[in-house]
C-alpha positions as a Markdown table, in Angstrom:
| # | Residue | x | y | z |
|---|---|---|---|---|
| 1 | Unk | -42.7 | 48.0 | -96.7 |
| 2 | Unk | -43.3 | 49.6 | -100.1 |
| 3 | Unk | -40.8 | 52.3 | -99.3 |
| 4 | Unk | -38.1 | 49.8 | -98.2 |
| 5 | Unk | -38.7 | 47.8 | -101.4 |
| 6 | Unk | -38.2 | 51.0 | -103.5 |
| 7 | Unk | -35.0 | 51.8 | -101.7 |
| 8 | Unk | -33.7 | 48.2 | -102.5 |
| 9 | Unk | -34.7 | 48.5 | -106.1 |
| 10 | Unk | -33.0 | 51.9 | -106.5 |
| 11 | Unk | -29.8 | 50.7 | -104.8 |
| 12 | Unk | -29.7 | 47.6 | -107.1 |
| 13 | Unk | -30.2 | 49.8 | -110.1 |
| 14 | Unk | -27.4 | 52.2 | -108.9 |
| 15 | Unk | -25.0 | 49.3 | -108.4 |
| 16 | Unk | -25.7 | 47.8 | -111.8 |
| 17 | Unk | -25.4 | 51.2 | -113.5 |
| 18 | Unk | -21.8 | 51.7 | -112.2 |
| 19 | Unk | -19.3 | 51.4 | -115.1 |
| 20 | Unk | -17.3 | 48.2 | -115.3 |
| 21 | Unk | -13.6 | 48.6 | -114.6 |
| 22 | Unk | -11.7 | 49.8 | -116.5 |
| 23 | Unk | -13.8 | 52.3 | -118.4 |
| 24 | Unk | -10.8 | 54.7 | -118.8 |
| 25 | Unk | -7.0 | 54.5 | -118.9 |
| 26 | Unk | -5.1 | 53.0 | -116.0 |
| 27 | Unk | -1.9 | 54.4 | -114.8 |
| 28 | Unk | 1.0 | 52.1 | -113.9 |
| 29 | Unk | 3.7 | 53.9 | -111.8 |
| 30 | Unk | 7.2 | 52.8 | -112.4 |
| 31 | Unk | 9.1 | 54.3 | -109.4 |
| 32 | Unk | 12.5 | 54.2 | -111.2 |
| 33 | Unk | 14.0 | 55.7 | -114.3 |
| 34 | Unk | 13.2 | 54.4 | -117.8 |
| 35 | Unk | 15.4 | 51.6 | -119.2 |
| 36 | Unk | 15.9 | 49.4 | -116.1 |
| 37 | Unk | 14.4 | 46.1 | -115.2 |
| 38 | Unk | 11.5 | 47.7 | -113.3 |
| 39 | Unk | 10.6 | 49.8 | -116.4 |
| 40 | Unk | 11.0 | 46.9 | -118.8 |
| 41 | Unk | 8.7 | 44.7 | -116.8 |
| 42 | Unk | 6.2 | 47.5 | -116.2 |
| 43 | Unk | 5.9 | 48.1 | -119.9 |
| 44 | Unk | 5.7 | 44.4 | -120.7 |
| 45 | Unk | 2.8 | 43.8 | -118.3 |
| 46 | Unk | 1.2 | 47.1 | -119.2 |
| 47 | Unk | 1.0 | 46.0 | -122.9 |
| 48 | Unk | -0.6 | 42.7 | -122.0 |
| 49 | Unk | -3.1 | 44.3 | -119.6 |
| 50 | Unk | -4.0 | 46.9 | -122.3 |
| 51 | Unk | -4.8 | 44.2 | -124.8 |
| 52 | Unk | -6.7 | 42.1 | -122.2 |
| 53 | Unk | -8.9 | 44.8 | -120.8 |
| 54 | Unk | -9.3 | 47.1 | -123.9 |
| 55 | Unk | -8.1 | 50.2 | -122.2 |
| 56 | Unk | -4.6 | 51.8 | -122.2 |
| 57 | Unk | -2.4 | 51.0 | -119.2 |
| 58 | Unk | -0.1 | 54.0 | -119.2 |
| 59 | Unk | 3.4 | 53.9 | -117.8 |
| 60 | Unk | 4.6 | 56.9 | -115.7 |
| 61 | Unk | 8.2 | 57.0 | -114.5 |
| 62 | Unk | 8.8 | 58.8 | -111.2 |
| 63 | Unk | 12.2 | 57.9 | -109.7 |
| 64 | Unk | 13.7 | 58.9 | -106.4 |
| 65 | Unk | 14.4 | 57.7 | -102.8 |
| 66 | Unk | 14.8 | 54.1 | -103.8 |
| 67 | Unk | 11.4 | 53.9 | -105.4 |
| 68 | Unk | 9.5 | 55.4 | -102.5 |
| 69 | Unk | 8.5 | 58.7 | -104.2 |
| 70 | Unk | 6.5 | 57.1 | -107.0 |
| 71 | Unk | 5.2 | 54.4 | -104.7 |
| 72 | Unk | 4.0 | 56.9 | -102.1 |
| 73 | Unk | 2.1 | 58.8 | -104.8 |
| 74 | Unk | 0.1 | 55.7 | -105.7 |
| 75 | Unk | -0.5 | 54.9 | -102.0 |
| 76 | Unk | -2.3 | 58.2 | -101.7 |
| 77 | Unk | -4.8 | 57.5 | -104.5 |
| 78 | Unk | -8.3 | 56.0 | -104.4 |
| 79 | Unk | -8.3 | 52.2 | -104.3 |
| 80 | Unk | -10.4 | 52.0 | -107.5 |
| 81 | Unk | -7.8 | 50.2 | -109.7 |
| 82 | Unk | -6.9 | 53.2 | -111.8 |
| 83 | Unk | -3.5 | 53.7 | -110.1 |
| 84 | Unk | -1.1 | 50.8 | -109.8 |
| 85 | Unk | 2.6 | 50.6 | -109.1 |
| 86 | Unk | 5.4 | 48.2 | -110.1 |
| 87 | Unk | 6.4 | 47.2 | -106.6 |
| 88 | Unk | 9.6 | 45.3 | -105.6 |
| 89 | Unk | 12.2 | 44.4 | -103.1 |
| 90 | Unk | 13.9 | 47.8 | -103.6 |
| 91 | Unk | 10.9 | 50.0 | -103.2 |
| 92 | Unk | 8.7 | 48.0 | -100.8 |
| 93 | Unk | 11.3 | 46.1 | -98.6 |
| 94 | Unk | 14.7 | 47.7 | -98.5 |
| 95 | Unk | 14.0 | 51.5 | -98.9 |
| 96 | Unk | 11.1 | 51.5 | -96.4 |
| 97 | Unk | 13.5 | 50.0 | -93.8 |
| 98 | Unk | 15.2 | 53.4 | -93.5 |
| 99 | Unk | 14.1 | 55.7 | -90.6 |
| 100 | Unk | 11.3 | 58.1 | -91.6 |
| 101 | Unk | 9.9 | 56.1 | -94.5 |
| 102 | Unk | 6.8 | 57.8 | -95.9 |
| 103 | Unk | 4.7 | 54.7 | -96.0 |
| 104 | Unk | 4.2 | 51.2 | -94.5 |
| 105 | Unk | 4.7 | 48.7 | -97.3 |
| 106 | Unk | 2.1 | 46.4 | -95.9 |
| 107 | Unk | -0.6 | 48.7 | -94.4 |
| 108 | Unk | -0.5 | 51.3 | -97.2 |
| 109 | Unk | -0.7 | 49.0 | -100.2 |
| 110 | Unk | -2.8 | 46.2 | -101.8 |
| 111 | Unk | -0.3 | 43.6 | -103.2 |
| 112 | Unk | -1.9 | 42.2 | -106.3 |
| 113 | Unk | 0.4 | 39.9 | -108.3 |
| 114 | Unk | 4.0 | 38.7 | -108.5 |
| 115 | Unk | 5.8 | 39.3 | -111.8 |
| 116 | Unk | 9.2 | 37.7 | -110.8 |
| 117 | Unk | 12.8 | 38.8 | -110.8 |
| 118 | Unk | 16.4 | 37.9 | -111.7 |
| 119 | Unk | 18.9 | 36.4 | -109.3 |
| 120 | Unk | 22.0 | 38.1 | -108.1 |
| 121 | Unk | 25.3 | 36.9 | -109.5 |
| 122 | Unk | 28.9 | 37.0 | -108.1 |
| 123 | Unk | 31.3 | 37.8 | -110.9 |
| 124 | Unk | 35.0 | 38.5 | -111.2 |
| 125 | Unk | 36.9 | 39.9 | -114.1 |
| 126 | Unk | 39.3 | 37.8 | -116.1 |
| 127 | Unk | 42.4 | 39.3 | -114.3 |
| 128 | Unk | 41.3 | 37.5 | -111.1 |
| 129 | Unk | 42.9 | 34.0 | -111.0 |
| 130 | Unk | 39.9 | 32.1 | -109.7 |
| 131 | Unk | 37.3 | 29.9 | -111.4 |
| 132 | Unk | 35.0 | 28.7 | -108.7 |
| 133 | Unk | 33.5 | 29.9 | -105.4 |
| 134 | Unk | 36.0 | 27.8 | -103.3 |
| 135 | Unk | 38.9 | 29.5 | -105.1 |
| 136 | Unk | 37.3 | 32.9 | -104.7 |
| 137 | Unk | 36.9 | 32.4 | -100.9 |
| 138 | Unk | 40.6 | 31.4 | -100.6 |
| 139 | Unk | 41.7 | 34.3 | -102.9 |
| 140 | Unk | 39.6 | 36.9 | -100.9 |
| 141 | Unk | 40.9 | 35.6 | -97.6 |
| 142 | Unk | 44.5 | 36.1 | -98.8 |
| 143 | Unk | 44.1 | 39.8 | -99.7 |
| 144 | Unk | 45.8 | 42.2 | -97.3 |
| 145 | Unk | 43.1 | 44.6 | -96.0 |
| 146 | Unk | 40.3 | 42.6 | -97.6 |
| 147 | Unk | 39.1 | 42.2 | -101.2 |
| 148 | Unk | 37.2 | 45.1 | -102.9 |
| 149 | Unk | 33.9 | 44.2 | -104.3 |
| 150 | Unk | 31.3 | 46.3 | -106.2 |
| 151 | Unk | 27.5 | 46.5 | -106.1 |
| 152 | Unk | 25.0 | 48.6 | -107.9 |
| 153 | Unk | 24.5 | 50.9 | -104.8 |
| 154 | Unk | 24.5 | 51.3 | -101.1 |
| 155 | Unk | 21.6 | 49.4 | -99.5 |
| 156 | Unk | 20.6 | 47.7 | -102.8 |
| 157 | Unk | 19.5 | 44.1 | -102.8 |
| 158 | Unk | 22.9 | 43.1 | -104.4 |
| 159 | Unk | 24.7 | 44.9 | -101.6 |
| 160 | Unk | 22.7 | 42.9 | -99.0 |
| 161 | Unk | 23.4 | 39.7 | -100.8 |
| 162 | Unk | 27.1 | 40.5 | -100.8 |
| 163 | Unk | 27.1 | 41.3 | -97.1 |
| 164 | Unk | 25.2 | 38.1 | -96.4 |
| 165 | Unk | 27.9 | 36.1 | -98.3 |
| 166 | Unk | 30.7 | 38.0 | -96.6 |
| 167 | Unk | 29.4 | 37.1 | -93.2 |
| 168 | Unk | 28.6 | 33.5 | -94.1 |
| 169 | Unk | 32.1 | 32.9 | -95.5 |
| 170 | Unk | 33.7 | 34.8 | -92.7 |
| 171 | Unk | 35.6 | 37.1 | -95.0 |
| 172 | Unk | 37.0 | 40.6 | -94.8 |
| 173 | Unk | 35.7 | 42.3 | -97.9 |
| 174 | Unk | 35.4 | 46.0 | -98.7 |
| 175 | Unk | 32.2 | 47.2 | -100.4 |
| 176 | Unk | 32.5 | 49.7 | -103.2 |
| 177 | Unk | 29.2 | 51.3 | -103.9 |
| 178 | Unk | 28.2 | 52.5 | -107.4 |
| 179 | Unk | 25.3 | 54.4 | -108.8 |
| 180 | Unk | 23.8 | 51.6 | -110.8 |
| 181 | Unk | 24.9 | 48.3 | -112.2 |
| 182 | Unk | 26.1 | 49.8 | -115.4 |
| 183 | Unk | 28.9 | 51.8 | -113.9 |
| 184 | Unk | 29.9 | 48.8 | -111.6 |
| 185 | Unk | 30.2 | 46.6 | -114.7 |
| 186 | Unk | 32.4 | 49.1 | -116.5 |
| 187 | Unk | 34.8 | 49.3 | -113.6 |
| 188 | Unk | 34.8 | 45.5 | -113.4 |
| 189 | Unk | 35.7 | 45.2 | -117.0 |
| 190 | Unk | 38.4 | 47.8 | -116.6 |
| 191 | Unk | 39.9 | 45.9 | -113.6 |
| 192 | Unk | 39.2 | 48.9 | -111.3 |
| 193 | Unk | 37.5 | 46.5 | -109.0 |
| 194 | Unk | 38.0 | 42.7 | -109.1 |
| 195 | Unk | 34.6 | 41.3 | -108.0 |
| 196 | Unk | 31.0 | 42.3 | -107.8 |
| 197 | Unk | 27.5 | 41.2 | -106.7 |
| 198 | Unk | 24.8 | 42.5 | -109.1 |
| 199 | Unk | 21.5 | 41.5 | -110.7 |
| 200 | Unk | 22.3 | 39.0 | -113.4 |
| 201 | Unk | 20.9 | 41.1 | -116.3 |
| 202 | Unk | 23.5 | 43.8 | -115.6 |
| 203 | Unk | 26.4 | 41.4 | -116.3 |
| 204 | Unk | 24.7 | 38.8 | -118.5 |
| 205 | Unk | 26.1 | 39.9 | -121.9 |
| 206 | Unk | 29.7 | 40.1 | -120.5 |
| 207 | Unk | 29.4 | 36.7 | -118.9 |
| 208 | Unk | 28.3 | 35.2 | -122.2 |
| 209 | Unk | 31.1 | 36.9 | -124.0 |
| 210 | Unk | 33.7 | 35.7 | -121.5 |
| 211 | Unk | 34.7 | 39.1 | -120.3 |
| 212 | Unk | 33.3 | 38.4 | -116.8 |
| 213 | Unk | 33.4 | 35.1 | -115.0 |
| 214 | Unk | 30.3 | 34.1 | -113.1 |
| 215 | Unk | 31.0 | 32.1 | -110.0 |
| 216 | Unk | 27.5 | 31.5 | -108.5 |
| 217 | Unk | 24.0 | 32.9 | -108.6 |
| 218 | Unk | 21.2 | 33.2 | -106.0 |
| 219 | Unk | 18.8 | 31.4 | -108.3 |
| 220 | Unk | 16.8 | 28.5 | -106.9 |
| 221 | Unk | 18.2 | 26.3 | -109.6 |
| 222 | Unk | 20.8 | 26.5 | -112.4 |
| 223 | Unk | 19.7 | 28.7 | -115.3 |
| 224 | Unk | 19.3 | 27.3 | -118.8 |
| 225 | Unk | 21.4 | 30.1 | -120.3 |
| 226 | Unk | 24.2 | 29.5 | -117.7 |
| 227 | Unk | 24.2 | 25.8 | -117.2 |
| 228 | Unk | 27.8 | 25.8 | -115.9 |
| 229 | Unk | 27.2 | 28.4 | -113.2 |
| 230 | Unk | 26.2 | 26.8 | -109.9 |
| 231 | Unk | 23.8 | 28.3 | -107.3 |
| 232 | Unk | 25.0 | 29.4 | -103.9 |
| 233 | Unk | 22.7 | 26.9 | -102.4 |
| 234 | Unk | 24.3 | 23.9 | -104.1 |
| 235 | Unk | 27.7 | 25.2 | -102.9 |
| 236 | Unk | 26.7 | 25.2 | -99.3 |
| 237 | Unk | 25.1 | 28.7 | -98.9 |
| 238 | Unk | 21.3 | 28.0 | -98.8 |
| 239 | Unk | 20.6 | 31.4 | -97.2 |
| 240 | Unk | 21.7 | 33.0 | -100.5 |
| 241 | Unk | 18.7 | 31.8 | -102.5 |
| 242 | Unk | 17.0 | 35.1 | -103.5 |
| 243 | Unk | 16.0 | 37.3 | -106.4 |
| 244 | Unk | 15.5 | 40.9 | -107.1 |
| 245 | Unk | 11.7 | 40.5 | -107.5 |
| 246 | Unk | 9.0 | 42.8 | -108.9 |
| 247 | Unk | 5.2 | 42.7 | -108.6 |
| 248 | Unk | 2.2 | 44.9 | -109.2 |
| 249 | Unk | 0.5 | 46.6 | -106.3 |
| 250 | Unk | -2.1 | 49.3 | -105.6 |
| 251 | Unk | -3.3 | 51.5 | -102.8 |
| 252 | Unk | -4.7 | 49.9 | -99.6 |
| 253 | Unk | -8.3 | 48.9 | -99.6 |
| 254 | Unk | -8.8 | 47.7 | -103.2 |
| 255 | Unk | -11.9 | 45.4 | -103.5 |
| 256 | Unk | -11.0 | 41.7 | -103.6 |
| 257 | Unk | -13.0 | 41.0 | -106.8 |
| 258 | Unk | -10.9 | 43.7 | -108.6 |
| 259 | Unk | -7.7 | 42.4 | -107.1 |
| 260 | Unk | -8.4 | 38.9 | -108.1 |
| 261 | Unk | -9.3 | 40.0 | -111.6 |
| 262 | Unk | -6.1 | 41.8 | -112.2 |
| 263 | Unk | -4.1 | 39.0 | -110.5 |
| 264 | Unk | -5.6 | 36.4 | -112.8 |
| 265 | Unk | -4.8 | 38.4 | -115.9 |
| 266 | Unk | -1.2 | 39.1 | -114.9 |
| 267 | Unk | -0.7 | 35.4 | -114.3 |
| 268 | Unk | -2.3 | 34.6 | -117.6 |
| 269 | Unk | 0.0 | 37.1 | -119.3 |
| 270 | Unk | 3.1 | 35.6 | -117.7 |
| 271 | Unk | 2.3 | 32.3 | -119.5 |
| 272 | Unk | 2.1 | 33.8 | -123.0 |
| 273 | Unk | 4.9 | 33.1 | -125.4 |
| 274 | Unk | 5.8 | 36.8 | -125.9 |
| 275 | Unk | 6.1 | 37.5 | -122.1 |
| 276 | Unk | 7.9 | 34.3 | -121.4 |
| 277 | Unk | 10.5 | 35.0 | -124.1 |
| 278 | Unk | 11.2 | 38.5 | -122.6 |
| 279 | Unk | 11.4 | 37.1 | -119.1 |
| 280 | Unk | 14.0 | 34.5 | -120.3 |
| 281 | Unk | 16.0 | 37.3 | -121.8 |
| 282 | Unk | 16.1 | 39.0 | -118.5 |
| 283 | Unk | 16.8 | 35.8 | -116.6 |
| 284 | Unk | 13.7 | 36.3 | -114.6 |
| 285 | Unk | 12.1 | 33.6 | -112.5 |
| 286 | Unk | 8.4 | 33.9 | -111.9 |
| 287 | Unk | 5.9 | 32.3 | -109.6 |
| 288 | Unk | 2.2 | 31.6 | -110.1 |
| 289 | Unk | 1.0 | 33.4 | -107.0 |
| 290 | Unk | -2.6 | 34.4 | -106.2 |
| 291 | Unk | -3.0 | 37.7 | -104.5 |
| 292 | Unk | -3.0 | 36.3 | -100.9 |
| 293 | Unk | 0.2 | 34.3 | -101.5 |
| 294 | Unk | 1.9 | 37.3 | -103.1 |
| 295 | Unk | 1.0 | 39.4 | -100.1 |
| 296 | Unk | 2.4 | 36.7 | -97.7 |
| 297 | Unk | 5.6 | 36.7 | -99.8 |
| 298 | Unk | 6.0 | 40.4 | -99.5 |
| 299 | Unk | 5.6 | 40.1 | -95.8 |
| 300 | Unk | 8.2 | 37.3 | -95.6 |
| 301 | Unk | 10.7 | 39.4 | -97.6 |
| 302 | Unk | 10.2 | 42.3 | -95.3 |
| 303 | Unk | 10.9 | 40.1 | -92.3 |
| 304 | Unk | 13.9 | 38.6 | -94.0 |
| 305 | Unk | 15.7 | 41.7 | -95.2 |
| 306 | Unk | 14.7 | 44.6 | -93.0 |
| 307 | Unk | 17.1 | 43.8 | -90.1 |
| 308 | Unk | 20.1 | 43.6 | -92.5 |
| 309 | Unk | 19.0 | 46.7 | -94.4 |
| 310 | Unk | 18.8 | 48.7 | -91.1 |
| 311 | Unk | 22.3 | 47.4 | -90.1 |
| 312 | Unk | 23.8 | 48.4 | -93.4 |
| 313 | Unk | 22.1 | 51.8 | -93.3 |
| 314 | Unk | 23.5 | 52.5 | -89.9 |
| 315 | Unk | 27.0 | 51.3 | -90.7 |
| 316 | Unk | 27.1 | 53.2 | -94.0 |
| 317 | Unk | 29.3 | 50.5 | -95.6 |
């Protein structure tokens, strides 16, 4: 009995002697290049977490394979909270739908907190004589061979939104794939392509300046900065309510108390004036999800988009 008591005491002492997390810098993997929305949000949340926890949250960019290279690196680390990743619909829903994906986005990750994301917008350049979605549908239907439209890349969320709209409106439209929203916007402005589906931040400045005309967004409600731009849902396309979302995740098996602690701090950060101001600049809608709800959301997005992502991948259009 005395021996058992000593073992219990020693175990308790060992547990209480373990350093509190975090006792050293935490790495946040951004699985895309610097400068994009993923990077901006990663650095924004990283700064808040650094201030909140008193340790550096260091951003590392590792782009490639639709975000899977950097994400896979985090999936292989210990679930101790020192390696996190900015997850999202691109890296944890669309890219893993391809054959031979190096990880399972549900089994290989702990999904911790939702950050949010911008809607996708349908824009036309000013040479296109349409001013609303009804006019756009009529104009597209009248084009011999189909209307060309741009997206930020083959298999991106914007591409899937465009394909969903094309099918729902029963239109013949020809997808033109670009390597990023920036190049697509340049060709829209130059009238090399008449229309495009893209994440709103890519086109926002040109919409506000009047050089591009926004016809509808996939937001859940009209945006304060674009009060005259309707949502697809209010125009009769409820299936086109969506956003290019981002979250924060870690390797599978992270302890629930640690997950809940990070989740609570991310959610608190999203309510601060500095973060809210930046989110508004990026037209980002956020949700106050606990870890369980965010995990369910990721699963629902996988169920929603994987079939179309696989179809688009096979068709190559």
